Steps between C-alpha positions, in 0.01 A plus 500: 500500500557147380511219752788257525398142574746289697391150409595172658562313176694193387826697487443619860425146618814368330712769664344504848342157547156344509189680613396585764806697593582566865350828614849624579574477124177687424618763749826534306298545179283771662817671631660493152188643336467759777853626432374608157258738681173392337179692567351172622568127505195284441533142621271227372613185680289265709684369808244281679748294701793582729844519340644150547857629465476767767754459783232455768352207304841331480570573865289218647692236306836661573431505875483121496802445276741790547465738798770737364322528164173556688658791690618658174164448327320651798702821453387542137196704405212299358434512126157655563667771709749565218221535244298722737805724547553531124130574438496760777801678346356497145197673352333159476140416418369153584186364340272296722212286378229333698282200436125536445425185698657399834801272446503343846865609535595710804569866422858617547386863508170657601232551233466852365258702288570676172271783396501807279531789745399750232154340477529462123238317297509123540720523808369202691715411801658156490615287792825318441693249705874491482721195559830678447700598805518879531840667468608646831 
């Protein structure tokens, strides 16, 4: 079957704002695609840093300036949690890439091994490190 590519292009950026988008918006995109009942959703996005627009990130500042706003922000799910929920509900596939050389950056998820379990020719195991936070 043919694949449909959902691309973040200039038209998307004009309509939805500059990149990177909050992960809650990515969750809405995954939800919308999931409603079309695809066989799989492949996601090729690198998210090496926390979502700066997530409620928990805004909470520290709000606590100092507006306790009522802080209470309301504290009740909201985090953007990472929203994206994790959407990915869990969808037939999603996430690509993960590792670096050949150590980066000196702390891992945000444990290293893992990828190998060909069928033992096919040229199936050398590879160790990869992942910096992305795992969906829970």
